[in-house]
C-alpha positions as CSV (number, residue, x, y, z in Angstrom):
1,X,48.5,-29.4,53.2
2,X,48.4,-29.6,49.4
3,X,45.7,-26.8,49.1
4,X,47.9,-24.4,51.4
5,X,50.7,-24.8,49.3
6,X,49.0,-24.3,46.1
7,X,47.5,-21.1,47.5
8,X,50.5,-19.7,48.8
9,X,52.1,-20.2,45.0
10,X,48.9,-18.4,43.3
11,X,49.6,-15.3,45.6
12,X,53.6,-15.0,44.7
13,X,52.4,-14.7,40.8
14,X,50.8,-10.9,41.7
15,X,53.9,-9.2,42.3
16,X,55.8,-11.0,39.6
17,X,53.1,-9.9,37.2
18,X,53.2,-6.2,38.4
19,X,57.0,-6.3,37.6
20,X,56.6,-7.7,34.3
21,X,54.0,-4.9,33.9
22,X,56.7,-2.3,34.8
23,X,59.0,-4.1,32.3
24,X,56.6,-3.9,29.7
25,X,55.6,-0.3,30.0
26,X,59.2,0.6,30.0
27,X,59.8,-1.5,26.7
28,X,56.8,0.3,25.1
29,X,58.4,3.6,26.5
30,X,61.5,2.7,24.9
31,X,59.9,1.5,21.7
32,X,57.1,4.3,21.3
33,X,59.5,7.4,22.5
34,X,62.3,6.4,20.6
35,X,60.4,5.6,17.6
36,X,58.9,8.9,17.7
37,X,62.3,10.6,18.5
38,X,63.6,8.9,15.1
39,X,60.6,10.1,13.2
40,X,61.4,13.7,14.0
41,X,65.0,13.1,13.5
42,X,64.3,12.4,9.8
43,X,62.2,15.6,9.9
44,X,65.2,17.7,11.1
45,X,67.4,15.9,8.8
46,X,65.0,17.0,5.9
47,X,65.2,20.6,7.3
48,X,69.2,20.5,7.8
49,X,69.7,19.4,4.2
50,X,67.3,22.0,3.0
51,X,69.1,24.6,4.9
52,X,72.7,23.7,4.0
53,X,72.0,23.5,0.4
54,X,70.3,26.9,0.6
55,X,73.4,28.4,2.3
56,X,75.9,27.1,0.1
57,X,74.0,28.3,-2.8
58,X,74.4,31.8,-1.7
59,X,78.0,31.7,-1.3
60,X,78.0,31.8,-4.9
61,X,76.8,35.5,-4.7
62,X,78.6,38.7,-3.5
63,X,79.0,39.3,0.3
64,X,75.7,41.2,0.7
65,X,73.9,38.2,0.3
66,X,73.4,36.2,3.6
67,X,73.9,32.6,3.6
68,X,73.0,31.9,7.2
69,X,69.7,33.8,6.7
70,X,69.2,31.4,3.6
71,X,69.8,28.4,5.9
72,X,67.3,29.5,8.4
73,X,64.7,30.4,5.9
74,X,65.0,27.0,4.4
75,X,65.0,25.3,7.8
76,X,62.0,27.1,8.7
77,X,60.2,26.5,5.4
78,X,60.7,22.8,6.5
79,X,59.0,23.2,10.0
80,X,61.9,24.2,12.1
81,X,62.2,27.9,13.1
82,X,65.1,29.0,15.5
83,X,63.7,30.4,19.0
84,X,66.9,30.9,20.5
85,X,67.1,27.6,21.5
86,X,64.1,27.3,23.6
87,X,62.6,24.3,22.0
88,X,64.4,24.4,18.5
89,X,67.9,25.6,17.4
90,X,69.0,25.9,13.7
91,X,72.7,26.7,13.9
92,X,74.6,27.3,10.5
93,X,78.2,27.6,10.3
94,X,80.5,28.6,7.3
95,X,83.3,27.4,7.0
96,X,82.6,24.3,9.3
97,X,84.9,24.2,12.5
98,X,85.2,20.5,12.4
99,X,84.7,17.3,10.4
100,X,85.9,16.5,6.9
101,X,84.9,19.9,5.8
102,X,86.6,22.3,8.3
103,X,87.9,25.5,7.0
104,X,86.3,24.8,3.4
105,X,84.9,28.2,2.4
106,X,82.8,26.8,-0.1
107,X,80.9,24.6,2.6
108,X,77.9,25.2,4.8
109,X,77.0,23.2,7.8
110,X,73.6,23.3,9.3
111,X,72.4,21.6,12.6
112,X,68.7,21.5,13.4
113,X,67.7,20.2,16.9
114,X,64.3,20.2,18.7
115,X,63.4,19.4,22.2
116,X,61.4,16.3,21.9
117,X,58.8,15.0,24.5
118,X,59.1,11.9,26.3
119,X,55.5,10.3,26.4
120,X,55.6,6.8,28.2
121,X,59.3,7.7,29.5
122,X,57.9,10.6,31.5
123,X,56.3,8.1,33.9
124,X,60.1,6.6,34.5
125,X,61.5,10.1,34.9
126,X,62.6,10.5,31.4
127,X,62.8,14.2,30.7
128,X,62.2,15.9,27.1
129,X,65.2,15.0,24.9
130,X,67.1,17.2,22.4
131,X,67.3,15.4,19.2
132,X,69.3,16.8,16.2
133,X,70.7,16.2,12.9
134,X,73.4,17.9,10.7
135,X,74.2,18.3,7.2
136,X,76.8,19.8,5.1
137,X,76.7,21.2,1.4
138,X,79.3,22.1,-0.7
139,X,79.4,24.7,-3.9
140,X,81.1,22.3,-6.3
141,X,82.1,24.3,-9.4
142,X,83.6,27.7,-10.3
143,X,81.1,30.5,-10.6
144,X,80.0,32.7,-13.0
145,X,81.7,36.3,-12.5
146,X,80.8,37.9,-16.0
147,X,77.1,37.5,-17.5
148,X,76.2,38.9,-20.8
149,X,72.0,38.4,-20.9
150,X,71.6,39.4,-24.3
151,X,70.6,36.6,-26.6
152,X,72.5,38.0,-29.6
153,X,75.0,36.6,-31.6
154,X,77.7,39.0,-30.3
155,X,76.7,38.9,-26.7
156,X,80.2,38.5,-25.6
157,X,82.9,39.8,-28.1
158,X,86.8,40.8,-28.1
159,X,88.4,42.2,-31.2
160,X,92.4,42.6,-31.5
161,X,94.8,41.4,-28.8
162,X,92.9,40.9,-25.7
163,X,93.3,38.9,-22.5
164,X,90.3,37.7,-20.5
165,X,91.2,36.0,-17.4
166,X,89.2,34.3,-14.8
167,X,91.1,31.6,-13.1
168,X,88.4,30.5,-10.3
169,X,85.1,31.7,-12.1
170,X,83.5,31.8,-15.5
171,X,82.0,33.8,-18.5
172,X,78.5,33.1,-19.3
173,X,77.0,34.6,-22.6
174,X,73.3,34.1,-23.2
175,X,74.2,34.3,-27.0
176,X,77.3,34.0,-29.0
177,X,80.9,34.0,-27.6
178,X,83.0,35.6,-30.4
179,X,86.6,36.3,-29.2
180,X,89.2,36.0,-32.3
181,X,92.7,36.8,-31.4
182,X,91.7,36.7,-27.8
183,X,93.3,34.6,-25.0
184,X,90.4,33.6,-22.9
185,X,91.7,31.9,-19.6
186,X,88.9,30.9,-17.4
187,X,87.5,27.9,-15.3
188,X,84.4,27.6,-17.4
189,X,83.3,29.3,-20.8
190,X,79.6,29.3,-21.7
191,X,77.8,30.0,-24.7
192,X,73.8,29.6,-25.6
193,X,74.1,30.1,-29.4
194,X,77.0,29.1,-31.8
195,X,80.0,28.3,-31.4
196,X,81.8,30.4,-33.8
197,X,85.1,29.4,-35.2
198,X,87.6,31.9,-35.9
199,X,91.7,31.8,-36.1
200,X,94.0,32.8,-33.4
201,X,91.7,32.8,-30.1
202,X,93.4,30.7,-27.3
203,X,91.7,28.9,-24.4
204,X,94.7,27.8,-21.8
205,X,92.0,26.5,-19.1
206,X,88.4,25.7,-20.1
207,X,87.1,25.2,-23.7
208,X,83.9,26.9,-24.5
209,X,81.0,24.9,-23.8
210,X,77.1,25.0,-24.5
211,X,74.9,26.3,-21.5
212,X,71.4,26.8,-20.9
213,X,70.5,30.4,-20.8
214,X,70.9,32.3,-17.2
215,X,68.5,34.4,-15.7
216,X,69.2,38.0,-14.4
217,X,70.8,37.0,-10.9
218,X,69.9,40.4,-9.5
219,X,66.9,39.2,-7.4
220,X,69.2,36.7,-5.3
221,X,72.0,39.6,-4.7
222,X,70.9,41.6,-1.7
223,X,72.2,44.8,-2.6
224,X,71.2,44.7,-6.2
225,X,67.7,43.5,-5.2
226,X,67.4,46.3,-2.6
227,X,68.2,49.2,-5.5
228,X,65.7,47.4,-7.9
229,X,63.1,47.8,-5.3
230,X,64.2,51.0,-3.8
231,X,65.4,53.5,-6.6
232,X,67.5,56.2,-4.6
233,X,65.7,59.6,-4.2
234,X,68.3,61.8,-2.4
235,X,66.3,64.8,-2.6
236,X,67.7,68.4,-3.7
237,X,70.2,68.6,-6.8
238,X,73.8,69.1,-6.1
239,X,76.2,71.2,-8.1
240,X,77.0,68.7,-11.0
241,X,80.0,71.2,-12.2
242,X,81.8,72.9,-9.4
243,X,85.1,74.6,-9.5
244,X,87.5,71.9,-10.1
245,X,91.0,72.2,-8.6
246,X,93.9,69.7,-8.2
247,X,92.0,67.5,-5.9
248,X,88.3,67.3,-5.8
249,X,86.3,65.3,-3.4
250,X,82.7,64.5,-4.5
251,X,79.9,64.0,-1.8
252,X,77.0,61.3,-2.3
253,X,73.6,62.6,-3.2
254,X,71.5,63.3,-6.3
255,X,73.0,64.9,-9.4
256,X,70.1,66.3,-11.6
257,X,72.1,67.3,-14.4
258,X,75.3,65.0,-15.8
259,X,78.4,65.1,-13.7
260,X,81.0,66.4,-16.0
261,X,84.7,66.5,-15.0
262,X,87.7,67.3,-16.9
263,X,91.0,67.8,-16.2
264,X,91.2,67.6,-12.6
265,X,94.2,65.6,-11.3
266,X,92.3,63.6,-8.5
267,X,88.6,62.9,-8.3
268,X,87.5,61.3,-4.9
269,X,84.3,60.1,-4.0
270,X,83.4,60.3,-0.3
271,X,81.5,56.9,0.7
272,X,77.8,56.7,0.1
273,X,75.3,56.5,-2.8
274,X,75.7,58.7,-6.0
275,X,72.2,59.0,-8.0
276,X,73.0,60.4,-11.6
277,X,70.0,61.3,-13.2
278,X,71.5,61.9,-16.7
279,X,74.8,60.1,-16.1
280,X,78.4,60.6,-15.7
281,X,81.5,61.8,-18.0
282,X,84.8,61.9,-16.4
283,X,87.6,62.9,-18.9
284,X,91.4,63.0,-17.7
285,X,90.8,62.7,-14.0
286,X,92.0,60.0,-11.6
287,X,89.2,58.6,-9.7
288,X,89.1,56.9,-6.2
289,X,86.4,56.0,-4.0
290,X,86.0,53.7,-1.1
291,X,82.5,52.3,0.0
292,X,80.8,54.0,-2.9
293,X,77.7,53.0,-5.4
294,X,77.1,54.7,-8.2
295,X,73.4,54.6,-9.4
296,X,72.7,55.7,-13.0
297,X,68.8,56.3,-13.4
298,X,66.2,56.5,-16.2
299,X,67.4,60.2,-17.8
300,X,69.0,58.2,-20.5
301,X,72.5,59.5,-19.7
302,X,75.7,57.1,-19.8
303,X,78.3,56.5,-17.6
304,X,81.6,57.3,-19.6
305,X,85.1,57.1,-17.9
306,X,88.2,58.2,-19.6
307,X,90.6,58.3,-17.2
308,X,94.3,57.6,-16.2
309,X,93.3,55.6,-13.6
310,X,90.0,54.2,-11.8
311,X,89.9,52.6,-8.3
312,X,86.3,52.1,-6.9
313,X,85.0,49.8,-4.1
314,X,81.7,48.9,-3.3
315,X,80.4,49.2,0.4
316,X,80.5,46.3,2.5
317,X,78.0,46.9,4.7
318,X,74.6,48.9,4.4
319,X,71.4,48.4,1.9
320,X,73.7,48.6,-1.2
321,X,76.5,46.4,0.2
322,X,78.5,44.7,-2.8
323,X,77.1,47.1,-5.4
324,X,79.8,49.4,-7.0
325,X,77.9,50.4,-10.6
326,X,74.0,49.9,-10.8
327,X,72.0,51.3,-14.0
328,X,68.4,51.3,-13.8
329,X,67.0,48.5,-16.4
330,X,65.1,51.1,-18.1
331,X,68.2,52.8,-19.2
332,X,70.3,51.1,-21.9
333,X,72.9,53.8,-22.4
334,X,76.3,52.3,-22.8
335,X,78.9,52.1,-20.0
336,X,81.7,53.4,-21.9
337,X,85.3,52.5,-20.2
338,X,88.3,54.1,-21.7
339,X,90.7,54.4,-19.0
340,X,94.2,53.2,-18.8
341,X,93.8,51.3,-15.8
342,X,90.7,50.1,-13.4
343,X,90.1,48.2,-10.5
344,X,86.2,48.1,-9.7
345,X,85.6,46.0,-7.0
346,X,81.9,45.1,-6.6
347,X,78.8,44.4,-9.0
348,X,78.7,46.2,-12.1
349,X,75.1,46.0,-13.1
350,X,73.9,47.0,-16.7
351,X,71.3,44.3,-17.7
352,X,70.1,46.1,-20.7
353,X,73.2,48.0,-21.8
354,X,76.5,47.4,-23.3
355,X,79.9,47.2,-21.4
356,X,82.5,48.2,-23.3
357,X,86.2,48.4,-22.6
358,X,88.5,50.1,-25.1
359,X,91.9,49.0,-24.7
360,X,92.0,49.5,-20.4
361,X,93.8,46.9,-18.2
362,X,90.8,46.1,-16.2
363,X,90.4,44.3,-13.0
364,X,87.0,43.9,-12.1
365,X,84.9,41.6,-9.8
366,X,81.4,40.9,-11.0
367,X,79.5,42.0,-14.3
368,X,75.9,41.7,-15.4
369,X,75.5,43.1,-19.0
370,X,73.4,43.1,-21.8
371,X,76.4,42.9,-24.2
372,X,80.1,42.9,-23.3
373,X,82.6,44.3,-25.9
374,X,86.3,44.0,-25.2
375,X,88.3,46.0,-27.9
376,X,92.0,45.2,-26.9
377,X,93.5,45.3,-23.2
378,X,92.6,43.0,-20.7
379,X,89.7,42.0,-18.1
380,X,90.9,40.1,-15.1
381,X,88.7,38.8,-12.4
382,X,90.6,38.4,-8.9
383,X,90.6,34.6,-7.8
384,X,89.6,35.9,-4.3
385,X,86.3,37.6,-4.8
386,X,82.6,36.1,-4.6
387,X,81.1,35.7,-7.8
388,X,77.5,34.9,-8.9
389,X,76.3,31.3,-9.5
390,X,75.5,30.1,-12.9
391,X,77.6,27.1,-13.3
392,X,78.1,26.7,-9.6
393,X,75.5,24.2,-7.9
394,X,75.2,23.2,-4.2
395,X,75.5,19.4,-3.3
396,X,75.1,17.6,-0.2
397,X,78.3,16.0,1.2
398,X,77.7,15.0,4.5
């Protein structure tokens, strides 16, 4: 009787062990699968961080630059390439639509997700799981809107009663910053050599500060980089000296000889790219143009504008989006602006040339010059435009 009971007890242990084995497998599934998912999530977080930082950095450039592409590229460089949500999703948003930085135009949010397999868990009917990580990066400081790339003592100089205003961005000189008698109101003012003490200058906002030299930002600006790699070649030469009337419309294309205009009441440039082989000289005409890019080539001619009023805006789409005036770096001819009033929206790119203002009241968005000379008048950068990054830097905030 005792033996029978003992045998019966031993037989009951088998199903108990089977049940425990199932439980142990479940624990293994939980430990191994979730551990693997956690490891993959850390990799996704790295990719999301990199994408957010890259995207936020692009916010400092003109609208032609693509913060979304930058975020996607950096996420891909860290092993996560969006495949339209089949197995990987990389979603970039600016401004974020939720959270602490919702609506902040200086922020980029990136979420990286991947469908992760279930190894042991598959035996228990657990399907592959979408695991994700999110990061937010913020462009934390004002941008540079006016560059002077020359390392000379007078890289940025102003004489006479001059106003230079950029309340949400900065002036950056790779050389000196010499502005006697001027009022400079800017979020940041940077110089590399100096400073030069003069009497009479005023800095209502930021004070001049020592900075590291800035590189030419063209390669990071889509429209500028395109023109550097693809100089326009529009084909046959257009008539550069047509019969002027009270109102003249100029067509885009190639002008092989200097485009010379004198006395026309209104000169309108139709949208498109204008290639000047030997520069342009406009005297006395009111100039307007929407969606235009002026490309001054290697012929050595300068862009000289002496007009009562100039209003130009860069294209918002296409290969040259965001670029209003571009001078080939091989051409060192001065850009001489002597108009009464100018409003140029878009990049003005003269990396090896002097940009000179003689007494005009200027509203300029973005300037890259070798040297900036301001002789009276004013330069104002609107607070609403996108500027270049120089002082600005993106940081992870979430």
